[in-house]
C-alpha positions as CSV (number, residue, x, y, z in Angstrom):
1,M,-15.9,11.2,24.7
2,R,-13.7,8.4,26.0
3,L,-16.4,5.9,25.0
4,L,-15.8,6.7,21.3
5,H,-12.3,5.2,21.6
6,H,-13.9,1.7,21.8
7,P,-14.5,0.0,18.4
8,L,-17.9,-1.4,19.4
9,A,-19.1,2.1,20.3
10,W,-18.0,3.4,16.9
11,S,-19.9,0.6,15.1
12,V,-23.1,1.3,17.1
13,A,-22.7,5.0,16.4
14,M,-22.3,4.5,12.6
15,A,-25.1,2.0,12.4
16,T,-27.4,4.5,14.2
17,L,-26.4,7.2,11.8
18,A,-27.2,4.9,8.9
19,C,-30.7,4.2,10.3
20,S,-31.3,7.9,10.9
21,A,-30.2,8.8,7.4
22,S,-32.5,6.1,6.0
23,A,-35.5,7.5,7.8
24,F,-34.6,11.1,6.7
25,A,-34.2,10.3,3.0
26,Q,-36.6,7.4,2.4
27,T,-38.6,9.5,-0.2
28,N,-35.6,10.3,-2.4
29,K,-34.5,8.6,-5.6
30,P,-32.6,5.3,-4.7
31,I,-29.0,4.6,-5.8
32,V,-27.1,1.4,-6.5
33,L,-23.4,0.8,-5.6
34,D,-21.2,-0.3,-8.5
35,E,-20.2,-4.0,-8.5
36,V,-16.5,-4.3,-9.5
37,T,-14.7,-7.5,-10.2
38,V,-11.6,-8.0,-7.9
39,T,-8.8,-9.7,-9.8
40,A,-6.8,-10.1,-6.6
41,S,-9.4,-12.5,-5.3
42,A,-8.3,-15.3,-7.8
43,L,-11.9,-16.2,-8.4
44,N,-12.7,-12.8,-9.8
45,T,-15.2,-12.2,-7.1
46,R,-17.4,-9.1,-7.1
47,T,-16.9,-6.6,-4.3
48,T,-20.4,-7.3,-3.0
49,E,-19.6,-11.0,-2.6
50,M,-16.3,-10.7,-0.8
51,T,-16.1,-12.2,2.7
52,T,-13.5,-9.6,3.7
53,P,-13.7,-5.8,2.9
54,V,-12.1,-4.5,-0.3
55,E,-11.6,-1.0,-1.8
56,V,-11.2,-0.6,-5.6
57,L,-10.0,2.6,-7.1
58,R,-10.1,3.1,-10.9
59,G,-11.2,5.4,-13.8
60,D,-11.7,9.1,-13.2
61,E,-11.7,8.7,-9.5
62,L,-8.2,7.2,-9.6
63,T,-7.0,9.9,-12.0
64,Q,-8.1,12.7,-9.6
65,R,-6.8,11.0,-6.4
66,T,-3.4,10.0,-7.7
67,E,-0.5,11.3,-5.7
68,A,3.3,10.8,-6.2
69,T,3.3,7.8,-3.8
70,L,1.0,4.8,-3.4
71,G,0.4,5.4,0.3
72,D,-0.7,9.0,-0.3
73,T,-3.0,7.9,-3.2
74,L,-4.8,5.5,-0.9
75,N,-4.7,7.6,2.3
76,G,-8.3,8.4,3.2
77,F,-10.0,5.1,2.5
78,P,-11.5,3.7,5.7
79,G,-8.8,1.6,7.4
80,V,-6.0,2.8,5.1
81,H,-3.4,5.4,6.0
82,A,0.1,6.4,4.8
83,S,3.5,6.0,6.3
84,G,5.5,8.8,4.8
85,F,9.2,9.4,4.7
86,G,9.0,12.6,2.7
87,P,7.4,13.0,-0.8
88,G,9.4,10.1,-2.4
89,V,8.2,7.4,0.0
90,G,4.7,6.7,1.0
91,R,3.9,3.1,2.0
92,P,0.3,2.1,2.7
93,V,-0.7,1.3,6.3
94,I,-3.7,-1.1,6.6
95,R,-5.4,-1.3,10.0
96,G,-2.2,-0.3,11.8
97,L,0.1,-2.7,9.9
98,E,2.6,-1.9,7.3
99,G,5.9,-3.0,5.8
100,A,6.3,-6.7,5.3
101,R,2.8,-7.2,6.6
102,V,1.2,-5.4,3.6
103,R,2.1,-7.0,0.3
104,V,2.2,-4.7,-2.7
105,L,1.6,-6.6,-6.0
106,S,1.9,-5.9,-9.7
107,D,-1.0,-7.8,-11.2
108,G,-0.7,-10.6,-8.6
109,V,3.1,-10.7,-8.3
110,D,5.2,-9.0,-5.7
111,V,6.8,-5.7,-6.7
112,M,10.1,-7.1,-5.3
113,D,11.8,-3.9,-4.3
114,A,13.4,-2.9,-1.1
115,S,10.5,-1.1,0.4
116,T,9.8,-3.6,3.2
117,I,13.4,-3.4,4.4
118,S,13.4,0.1,5.8
119,P,10.8,3.0,6.0
120,D,13.0,5.2,3.8
121,H,12.9,2.9,0.8
122,A,10.3,3.7,-1.8
123,I,7.8,1.4,-3.4
124,T,8.8,1.0,-7.1
125,T,5.4,1.8,-8.5
126,D,4.6,4.7,-10.9
127,T,1.2,5.8,-9.8
128,L,0.6,7.7,-13.0
129,L,0.7,4.4,-15.0
130,V,-1.7,2.4,-12.9
131,E,-5.1,1.5,-14.2
132,Q,-6.8,0.1,-11.1
133,V,-5.9,-0.3,-7.5
134,E,-7.4,-3.1,-5.3
135,V,-7.0,-3.0,-1.5
136,L,-7.8,-6.2,0.4
137,K,-8.1,-5.3,4.1
138,G,-7.3,-7.9,6.7
139,P,-5.3,-11.2,6.3
140,A,-4.8,-12.2,2.7
141,T,-2.2,-14.8,3.3
142,L,-4.0,-17.6,1.6
143,L,-3.2,-16.4,-1.9
144,Y,-0.2,-14.1,-1.4
145,G,1.9,-15.5,1.4
146,G,2.3,-15.2,5.2
147,G,3.7,-11.7,4.9
148,A,0.3,-10.4,4.0
149,I,-1.0,-10.6,7.5
150,G,-2.2,-7.0,7.3
151,G,-3.6,-6.9,3.8
152,V,-2.8,-6.7,0.1
153,V,-2.6,-3.8,-2.5
154,N,-2.8,-5.1,-6.0
155,L,-1.9,-2.8,-8.9
156,I,-3.4,-3.4,-12.3
157,D,-1.6,-1.9,-15.3
158,R,-1.6,-2.2,-19.1
159,K,2.0,-2.9,-19.8
160,V,1.3,-6.5,-21.0
161,P,-1.7,-6.2,-23.4
162,T,-4.6,-8.6,-22.9
163,Y,-6.7,-7.7,-26.0
164,V,-6.3,-6.2,-29.4
165,P,-7.8,-2.6,-29.6
166,E,-11.1,-2.6,-31.6
167,K,-9.8,0.2,-33.9
168,G,-6.2,-0.9,-33.8
169,I,-5.0,1.9,-31.5
170,E,-6.0,3.3,-28.1
171,G,-4.3,5.2,-25.4
172,N,-4.2,8.2,-23.0
173,V,-2.2,11.3,-22.1
174,H,-2.2,12.7,-18.6
175,L,-0.7,16.0,-17.5
176,R,-0.7,17.4,-14.0
177,G,0.8,20.2,-11.9
178,N,0.8,21.0,-8.2
179,T,1.6,24.4,-6.5
180,V,2.9,23.2,-3.1
181,A,6.0,21.6,-4.6
182,D,6.0,23.2,-8.1
183,E,5.3,19.7,-9.4
184,R,5.3,19.0,-13.1
185,A,4.2,15.5,-14.1
186,G,3.0,13.8,-17.3
187,A,2.3,10.3,-18.6
188,V,1.4,8.7,-21.9
189,G,0.4,5.2,-22.9
190,V,-0.5,3.7,-26.3
191,T,-1.7,0.2,-27.2
192,L,-1.4,-0.9,-30.9
193,G,-2.7,-4.2,-32.3
194,A,-3.6,-6.1,-35.4
195,G,-4.6,-9.7,-36.0
196,Q,-3.5,-11.7,-32.9
197,V,-0.6,-9.3,-31.8
198,A,-0.8,-6.3,-29.6
199,G,1.9,-4.0,-28.3
200,H,2.0,-1.4,-25.6
201,I,4.4,1.5,-24.8
202,E,4.1,3.9,-21.9
203,A,6.2,6.5,-20.2
204,S,6.0,9.1,-17.4
205,K,8.1,11.8,-15.8
206,S,7.7,14.0,-12.8
207,Q,9.7,16.6,-11.0
208,A,8.9,18.2,-7.6
209,D,10.8,20.7,-5.5
210,P,10.9,20.7,-1.7
211,Y,7.3,21.3,-0.7
212,R,5.9,24.3,1.2
213,I,4.8,23.9,4.8
214,P,2.9,26.2,7.2
215,G,5.0,28.5,9.3
216,N,8.8,29.2,9.2
217,P,10.8,27.7,7.5
218,S,8.4,27.8,4.6
219,R,9.6,24.7,2.9
220,Q,10.4,21.1,4.1
221,E,14.1,21.0,3.4
222,G,15.3,18.2,1.2
223,A,11.8,17.1,0.3
224,F,12.3,16.9,-3.4
225,N,11.1,14.0,-5.6
226,D,12.0,13.3,-9.2
227,S,11.2,10.2,-11.2
228,E,10.8,8.8,-14.7
229,S,9.6,5.5,-16.0
230,Y,8.9,3.6,-19.2
231,S,7.6,0.2,-20.3
232,L,7.5,-1.8,-23.5
233,G,5.1,-4.8,-23.8
234,L,4.1,-7.3,-26.5
235,S,1.4,-10.1,-26.5
236,W,0.0,-12.8,-28.6
237,I,-3.8,-13.0,-28.1
238,G,-6.0,-15.9,-29.2
239,E,-9.6,-16.9,-28.7
240,R,-8.8,-18.8,-25.5
241,G,-6.3,-16.5,-23.9
242,Y,-3.1,-14.6,-24.2
243,L,0.7,-14.8,-23.5
244,G,2.8,-11.6,-23.3
245,A,5.9,-10.0,-21.9
246,A,7.1,-6.6,-20.9
247,F,10.2,-4.7,-19.8
248,S,10.0,-1.7,-17.6
249,R,12.5,0.7,-16.0
250,Q,12.1,3.2,-13.3
251,Q,14.6,5.8,-12.1
252,K,13.9,7.9,-9.0
253,E,15.7,10.4,-6.8
254,Y,14.3,11.7,-3.5
255,G,15.5,13.4,-0.4
256,L,16.1,11.7,3.0
257,L,14.5,14.2,5.3
258,A,15.8,12.9,8.7
259,H,19.2,11.7,7.6
260,E,21.9,11.9,10.3
261,H,25.5,10.9,9.9
262,I,26.1,8.4,12.7
263,D,29.6,7.5,14.1
264,C,29.1,4.3,16.1
265,H,31.1,1.2,17.0
266,T,30.7,-1.8,19.2
267,H,32.3,-2.8,22.5
268,H,32.6,-6.5,23.1
269,Q,30.7,-7.1,19.8
270,T,27.3,-6.3,21.3
271,E,27.4,-3.0,23.2
272,W,27.1,0.1,20.9
273,H,28.9,3.4,21.5
274,C,28.4,6.5,19.4
275,G,30.8,9.5,19.1
276,G,30.4,12.9,17.5
277,H,28.3,13.4,14.4
278,G,30.8,15.6,12.7
279,D,30.0,18.7,10.6
280,H,27.2,17.7,8.2
281,D,25.1,20.7,7.3
282,D,21.6,20.2,6.1
283,H,21.1,21.8,2.6
284,D,18.3,21.8,0.1
285,H,18.8,19.5,-2.9
286,D,19.1,22.1,-5.7
287,H,18.6,19.5,-8.4
288,E,17.7,22.1,-11.0
289,H,21.3,23.2,-11.0
290,G,22.7,19.7,-10.6
291,D,24.3,20.2,-7.2
292,D,24.0,17.2,-4.9
293,H,23.6,18.8,-1.4
294,G,22.1,17.0,1.5
295,A,21.3,13.3,1.7
296,Y,19.2,11.6,-0.9
297,I,18.5,8.3,-2.6
298,S,19.2,7.6,-6.3
299,M,17.3,4.4,-7.3
300,V,17.0,2.4,-10.5
301,Q,14.8,-0.7,-11.0
302,R,14.6,-2.9,-14.1
303,R,11.7,-5.4,-14.3
304,W,10.8,-8.2,-16.7
305,D,7.2,-9.6,-16.6
306,V,5.7,-12.6,-18.3
307,R,1.9,-13.0,-18.1
308,G,-0.5,-15.4,-19.6
309,E,-4.0,-16.8,-19.3
310,Y,-5.5,-19.8,-21.1
311,A,-9.2,-21.0,-20.9
312,D,-10.0,-24.7,-20.7
313,P,-6.3,-25.8,-20.6
314,F,-7.2,-29.5,-19.9
315,A,-10.0,-31.7,-18.6
316,G,-11.5,-30.5,-15.3
317,F,-10.0,-27.0,-15.3
318,E,-11.5,-23.8,-16.8
319,L,-8.6,-21.4,-16.6
320,A,-4.8,-21.4,-16.2
321,K,-3.1,-18.2,-15.1
322,L,0.7,-17.7,-15.2
323,R,2.7,-14.8,-13.7
324,V,6.5,-14.6,-13.8
325,S,8.6,-11.5,-12.8
326,H,12.2,-10.7,-12.3
327,T,13.5,-7.4,-10.9
328,D,17.0,-5.9,-10.7
329,Y,16.9,-3.2,-8.1
330,E,19.6,-0.9,-6.7
331,H,19.8,2.4,-4.9
332,D,22.6,4.6,-3.6
333,E,22.3,6.6,-0.5
334,I,24.2,9.8,-1.2
335,E,25.5,12.4,1.1
336,E,27.4,15.5,0.0
337,G,27.8,14.0,-3.4
338,L,29.4,10.8,-2.2
339,V,27.8,7.3,-2.2
340,G,27.6,6.2,1.4
341,T,25.8,2.9,1.0
342,R,24.6,0.9,-2.0
343,F,21.6,-1.5,-1.6
344,E,21.1,-4.2,-4.3
345,N,18.1,-6.5,-4.6
346,Q,17.5,-9.1,-7.3
347,G,14.2,-10.9,-7.1
348,T,12.3,-13.5,-9.1
349,E,8.8,-14.8,-8.5
350,A,6.7,-17.3,-10.4
351,R,3.1,-18.0,-9.8
352,L,0.7,-20.5,-11.4
353,E,-3.1,-20.7,-10.7
354,L,-5.5,-23.3,-12.0
355,T,-9.2,-22.7,-11.6
356,H,-11.1,-26.1,-11.5
357,Q,-14.6,-26.7,-12.8
358,P,-17.3,-27.0,-10.2
359,F,-17.2,-30.2,-8.1
360,H,-20.3,-30.9,-6.0
361,G,-21.0,-27.2,-6.2
362,W,-17.5,-26.1,-5.1
363,R,-15.5,-24.0,-7.5
364,G,-11.9,-23.1,-6.6
365,V,-8.3,-22.3,-7.4
366,V,-5.3,-24.5,-6.7
367,G,-1.9,-23.1,-7.2
368,G,1.7,-22.6,-6.2
369,Q,4.4,-19.9,-6.2
370,T,8.1,-19.7,-5.7
371,S,10.4,-16.7,-5.2
372,R,14.0,-15.9,-4.7
373,R,15.5,-12.7,-3.3
374,D,19.2,-11.9,-3.3
375,F,19.9,-8.9,-1.2
376,S,23.1,-7.0,-0.2
377,A,24.2,-3.7,1.2
378,E,27.7,-2.3,0.9
379,G,29.2,0.9,2.4
380,E,29.1,2.9,5.5
381,E,25.7,1.6,6.5
382,D,25.9,-2.1,5.8
383,Y,23.9,-2.9,8.8
384,L,22.3,-5.8,6.8
385,I,24.6,-8.6,5.8
386,P,24.0,-10.3,2.3
387,T,21.2,-12.8,2.4
388,L,19.6,-15.1,-0.1
389,T,15.9,-15.8,0.7
390,R,14.1,-18.7,-1.1
391,S,10.3,-19.1,-0.6
392,H,7.8,-21.7,-1.9
393,A,4.1,-22.2,-1.3
394,V,1.1,-24.1,-2.4
395,F,-2.5,-22.9,-1.8
396,L,-6.1,-23.8,-2.3
397,L,-9.2,-21.5,-2.3
398,E,-12.7,-22.8,-2.7
399,E,-16.2,-21.2,-2.9
400,L,-19.7,-22.5,-2.7
401,K,-22.8,-20.6,-3.6
402,V,-26.1,-21.8,-2.2
403,G,-29.1,-19.5,-2.6
404,D,-28.3,-16.2,-0.8
405,W,-25.1,-17.6,0.7
406,R,-21.6,-17.7,-0.5
407,Y,-19.1,-19.7,1.5
408,E,-15.3,-19.5,1.1
409,L,-12.6,-21.9,2.5
410,G,-8.8,-21.6,2.0
411,L,-5.6,-23.3,2.9
412,R,-1.9,-22.4,2.3
413,H,1.5,-23.7,3.3
414,D,4.7,-21.7,3.0
415,W,8.4,-22.7,3.2
416,Q,11.3,-20.3,3.6
417,D,15.1,-20.7,3.7
418,I,17.4,-17.8,4.3
419,D,21.1,-18.2,3.7
420,A,23.2,-15.6,5.5
421,D,26.7,-14.6,4.2
422,G,28.5,-12.4,6.7
423,I,29.6,-11.7,10.2
424,R,27.1,-10.4,12.7
425,A,28.1,-9.4,16.3
426,G,31.5,-10.9,15.8
427,V,30.3,-14.4,14.7
428,A,29.1,-15.9,11.4
429,A,25.4,-15.3,11.0
430,P,23.4,-18.6,11.1
431,D,21.2,-19.7,8.2
432,R,17.5,-20.0,9.1
433,S,14.5,-22.0,7.9
434,H,10.9,-21.5,8.7
435,S,7.5,-22.8,7.5
436,G,3.9,-21.8,8.2
437,T,0.4,-22.9,7.5
438,S,-2.6,-20.5,7.1
439,A,-6.3,-21.3,6.9
440,S,-9.5,-19.3,6.6
441,A,-13.3,-19.6,6.4
442,G,-15.8,-17.0,5.5
443,A,-19.4,-16.5,4.4
444,T,-21.5,-13.7,2.8
445,W,-25.3,-13.7,3.3
446,R,-27.5,-11.6,1.0
447,F,-30.4,-11.8,3.4
448,A,-32.3,-9.2,1.4
449,P,-31.7,-7.8,-2.1
450,E,-30.2,-4.6,-0.8
451,Y,-28.2,-6.1,2.1
452,A,-25.2,-8.3,2.7
453,L,-23.8,-9.6,6.0
454,R,-20.3,-11.1,6.0
455,G,-18.0,-12.8,8.4
456,S,-14.6,-14.4,8.4
457,L,-12.3,-16.3,10.7
458,S,-8.6,-16.9,9.7
459,R,-5.4,-18.2,11.1
460,S,-2.4,-16.6,9.4
461,Q,1.3,-17.3,9.9
462,R,4.0,-14.8,8.9
463,L,7.7,-15.9,8.6
464,P,10.4,-13.5,9.8
465,S,12.2,-11.5,7.2
466,A,16.0,-11.3,6.7
467,E,16.2,-7.8,8.1
468,E,14.3,-8.7,11.2
469,L,16.7,-11.6,11.8
470,Y,20.1,-10.1,10.8
471,A,20.0,-6.3,11.2
472,F,23.0,-5.1,13.2
473,G,24.3,-1.6,13.0
474,P,23.6,2.2,12.6
475,H,21.1,3.3,9.9
476,A,21.6,7.0,9.2
477,A,18.3,7.4,7.2
478,T,16.3,6.7,10.3
479,G,18.9,8.0,12.8
480,V,19.0,4.8,14.9
481,I,20.9,1.6,15.5
482,E,18.9,-1.5,14.4
483,V,19.5,-4.8,16.1
484,G,17.8,-8.0,14.8
485,D,17.4,-11.4,16.4
486,P,18.4,-14.6,14.5
487,D,16.2,-16.6,16.9
488,L,12.9,-14.9,16.0
489,K,10.0,-17.3,15.5
490,K,7.1,-17.0,13.1
491,E,4.1,-14.9,13.9
492,T,0.6,-16.5,14.2
493,G,-2.4,-14.3,13.9
494,Y,-6.1,-15.1,14.6
495,N,-8.4,-12.7,12.9
496,I,-12.2,-12.5,13.3
497,E,-14.3,-10.0,11.4
498,F,-17.9,-9.0,10.8
499,G,-19.3,-6.6,8.2
500,L,-22.7,-5.3,7.2
501,S,-23.4,-3.6,3.8
502,K,-26.4,-1.9,2.3
503,L,-25.9,-2.0,-1.5
504,A,-28.8,0.0,-2.9
505,G,-31.3,2.6,-1.9
506,V,-31.2,6.2,-0.8
507,V,-28.9,5.2,2.0
508,T,-25.9,2.8,1.4
509,Y,-23.2,1.8,3.8
510,D,-20.4,-0.6,4.5
511,L,-19.4,-1.2,8.1
512,S,-16.7,-3.5,9.5
513,L,-15.6,-4.6,13.0
514,Y,-12.5,-6.8,13.5
515,R,-10.1,-8.2,16.0
516,N,-6.6,-9.5,15.1
517,Q,-4.8,-11.4,17.9
518,I,-1.1,-12.1,17.0
519,S,1.2,-14.4,18.9
520,D,4.9,-13.7,18.8
521,F,4.4,-10.3,17.1
522,I,7.7,-8.9,15.8
523,Y,8.2,-5.2,16.3
524,M,11.0,-2.6,16.7
525,A,11.3,-1.6,20.3
526,D,13.4,1.2,21.8
527,A,16.0,-0.7,23.8
528,G,16.2,2.0,26.4
529,T,20.0,2.1,26.2
530,D,22.2,5.2,25.7
531,P,24.9,4.6,23.0
532,G,25.7,8.4,23.2
533,D,25.4,11.4,21.0
534,G,21.6,11.3,21.0
535,V,21.4,8.0,19.0
536,R,18.7,5.5,20.0
537,E,19.1,1.7,19.8
538,F,16.1,-0.3,18.5
539,E,15.7,-4.0,18.8
540,Y,13.5,-6.4,17.0
541,R,11.5,-8.2,19.7
542,Q,8.5,-10.6,19.9
543,R,5.5,-10.3,22.2
544,D,1.8,-11.2,21.8
545,A,-0.2,-8.3,20.5
546,V,-3.8,-7.5,19.7
547,L,-5.2,-5.0,17.1
548,H,-8.9,-4.3,16.9
549,G,-10.9,-1.6,15.3
550,V,-13.9,-0.4,13.4
551,E,-14.2,1.3,10.0
552,G,-17.0,2.3,7.6
553,V,-18.6,4.6,5.2
554,I,-22.3,5.7,5.0
555,G,-23.7,7.4,1.9
556,L,-26.9,9.4,1.7
557,Q,-28.4,10.5,-1.7
558,A,-29.8,13.7,-0.4
559,T,-31.0,14.9,-3.8
560,D,-30.8,13.6,-7.3
561,G,-27.5,15.5,-7.7
562,L,-26.1,15.5,-4.2
563,K,-24.6,12.6,-2.3
564,V,-23.3,13.0,1.3
565,S,-20.9,10.5,2.8
566,L,-19.7,10.0,6.3
567,F,-16.6,7.9,6.8
568,G,-14.3,7.0,9.6
569,D,-11.9,4.5,11.1
570,L,-10.3,3.6,14.4
571,V,-7.6,1.0,15.2
572,R,-6.2,0.2,18.6
573,G,-2.9,-1.7,18.8
574,K,-1.6,-3.1,22.2
575,L,1.0,-5.5,23.4
576,K,-0.5,-8.2,25.6
577,G,-0.1,-7.4,29.2
578,D,1.0,-3.8,29.0
579,G,2.1,-1.3,26.4
580,N,1.1,0.0,23.0
581,L,2.3,-0.8,19.6
582,P,4.4,1.9,17.9
583,R,3.2,4.2,15.1
584,I,-0.5,3.2,15.2
585,P,-2.6,5.7,13.2
586,A,-4.9,8.0,15.1
587,S,-8.7,7.7,14.7
588,R,-10.3,9.6,11.8
589,L,-13.8,10.9,11.1
590,G,-14.9,12.9,8.1
591,V,-17.7,14.0,5.7
592,R,-17.8,14.3,1.9
593,F,-20.2,16.1,-0.4
594,D,-20.4,15.0,-4.1
595,Q,-22.5,17.3,-6.2
596,R,-23.4,16.7,-9.9
597,I,-23.7,20.3,-11.2
598,T,-24.5,19.7,-14.9
599,A,-23.9,16.8,-17.3
600,G,-20.2,16.1,-17.0
601,L,-19.5,18.7,-14.4
602,A,-19.1,17.7,-10.7
603,G,-17.8,19.1,-7.5
604,Q,-16.6,17.7,-4.2
605,V,-15.9,19.1,-0.7
606,E,-14.3,16.9,1.9
607,A,-13.4,17.5,5.6
608,Y,-12.1,15.1,8.1
609,R,-10.7,15.3,11.6
610,V,-7.7,13.2,12.7
611,K,-7.5,12.9,16.5
612,G,-4.3,13.3,18.4
613,Q,-2.5,10.1,19.2
614,S,-1.4,9.9,22.8
615,R,-1.5,6.1,23.1
616,V,2.1,5.5,22.3
617,A,4.8,3.0,22.8
618,D,7.7,3.4,25.2
619,N,9.9,6.4,24.3
620,E,7.5,7.3,21.4
621,T,6.3,10.9,21.1
622,S,2.6,11.7,20.7
623,T,1.1,13.8,17.9
624,S,-1.6,16.5,17.9
625,G,-4.8,16.3,16.1
626,Y,-5.6,18.3,12.9
627,T,-8.5,19.0,10.5
628,M,-8.1,18.6,6.8
629,L,-10.4,20.5,4.3
630,G,-10.3,19.9,0.6
631,A,-12.4,20.6,-2.5
632,G,-12.4,19.6,-6.1
633,L,-14.0,20.3,-9.5
634,S,-14.0,18.1,-12.6
635,Y,-15.5,18.0,-16.1
636,R,-15.7,14.9,-18.3
637,G,-16.3,15.8,-21.9
638,Q,-16.0,14.4,-25.4
639,A,-14.2,16.3,-28.1
640,N,-15.3,13.9,-30.8
641,E,-16.3,10.3,-31.2
642,D,-12.7,9.1,-30.7
643,L,-11.4,11.6,-28.1
644,G,-12.6,12.1,-24.6
645,Y,-11.1,14.2,-21.9
646,L,-11.2,14.9,-18.2
647,L,-10.3,18.3,-16.7
648,Y,-9.9,18.5,-12.9
649,A,-8.7,20.7,-10.1
650,R,-8.2,19.7,-6.5
651,A,-7.3,21.8,-3.4
652,N,-5.9,20.2,-0.3
653,N,-5.2,21.4,3.2
654,L,-7.2,24.6,2.6
655,L,-6.8,25.5,6.3
656,D,-3.0,25.3,6.0
657,E,-2.8,23.0,9.0
658,K,0.4,21.9,10.6
659,A,-0.1,18.2,10.5
660,R,2.1,15.2,11.2
661,Q,1.4,11.5,10.3
662,H,1.7,9.4,13.5
663,S,2.4,6.3,11.3
664,S,5.6,7.9,10.0
665,F,9.0,7.0,11.4
666,I,10.1,10.6,11.1
667,K,6.9,12.4,12.2
668,D,8.8,14.6,14.7
669,E,11.0,16.1,11.9
670,V,8.5,16.3,9.0
671,L,5.3,18.2,8.5
672,L,2.7,17.3,5.8
673,P,2.4,19.8,2.8
674,G,0.6,23.0,3.4
675,R,-2.2,24.6,1.4
676,N,-2.0,23.5,-2.3
677,L,-3.7,23.2,-5.6
678,T,-3.5,20.4,-8.2
679,V,-4.7,20.8,-11.7
680,G,-4.7,18.3,-14.5
681,V,-6.0,17.1,-17.8
682,K,-6.3,13.6,-19.2
683,F,-7.1,12.7,-22.8
684,D,-8.4,9.2,-23.8
685,F,-8.4,8.0,-27.4
């Protein structure tokens, strides 16, 4: 069994299963995988032509998979896990990397919230209002910055209309409920248009109580999650493009499950000492009665978006694409009804892409982007001094198609300046400037009509963030002291990847094998000191690291109505020389049965095993393995010519397993939800 921990062994095993399944089912009716255009590729590349793996979630599948957080919605895709901090925070983890290394975009522009600063900060995305999710796995730094050394999640919405509805109006209504947290959620979106003008309005609201867990106590204390959002958009739409704008607002409150009041101070400006915690009882947040007990976050974000596209803008170019966004974000960390710390983040990002016409067979995109982030924290936990981060970049991405081959080359350069305004460790914090260059080359070979072989090689540079440079002080939400290092250097990653796909036939599959070697990898390490009172001190350090792994899915069309899928992933993260990277997800292997029962009626059963994770970093605890079993039933119908509907039910954790996410910072304190049922209905008109 030890052999299965090696990525090469996994790839050989999955390829063998694919060949065996092909021989077993060669007489059955063949199937063809959908080809979806990936907007995050800049060249609108189809999934079957990408040189790096991508997952696209949309339509009824997205409706049925949607959870309260983005990470939980995507959890289960090969190579994608969730890093939870209770039901209000679920950040995606791609191939063992998260936070600043996974960029979350709203139609190509950063969401610009505070989610990369700390694991207790939520991504400001309302999953009920998203139309399509694109997950680019592996380095995507060429288009979206050096921070995307792990991957990109691009969220497509309708808040800025891009077309006038054919009948003048279209929209949808989605209602959902869940038993484990007594969740009540709903969303509505309507697009209206006439002539060359279209408008869009949407809103959502959800409430969830502390969720039930196996054993005693029966609920995860403090694990509530309430949110509401709305958006207004208006566009002018012409024959050659559109220009529009939207305003959106999200308000959210959620519990901080592992919050500990920390009473710490420094000796000689650098040595930390912690005294008593005081009397701070843990209480449920009884938000139904308006009592603010326990620790929680109250967050508000306002966002303005301008989006436009114009075909044939001038000679030599076939498309111009503009994205500009500004966010005003703030959240209060509240304990016993009092605001302990207020975080504020104002961000602006502008991005322009120009797609040039083919030149000697090469078609590509040249562009640039600029961003500004003004961050501050005030109160008991102002462990981060105010900073102003300005970033600029230029990039180029080119493709060439020759017969059965598609080649892709890319180049990007980033500049970053961080102005610090405050005292850190007794002295004025220094300003810092960094720059980095990233490059990549890849190819896809359709060596047969049903098969595609892909490979890519990239050099990616990530510039250190303000929190990694300047953090200095106790953080009650995570229960630790965080210490940054103003002398951190940029990371440089070298990633090589190979993939093999079978796109049609009774058996289809998509397998990937990768290795990511990162010089000067920045990570939070347990300093090994004892400040007292059980508090741990974590330092941002740099060491060379290697992440490698394998992931894939194999589908077998066993009968005309039954499809069987085998999926799995494994990632291994090590520090060069000795030691493991912290919070690396455990390996996972599962099977899924999709059965078409009658026209419009379908059922699913899914089971997967997550192995225990014992390969841990210094002073990190291990987690036990668990098995998840789920089932679902859905019906797609048509009430009349203009009104369609989807009815669905989904049961999760049917075995009522006690499960912990190893990728979570608070895995030792928090269990995943127990047995539960989600039911919903969505109307489209």
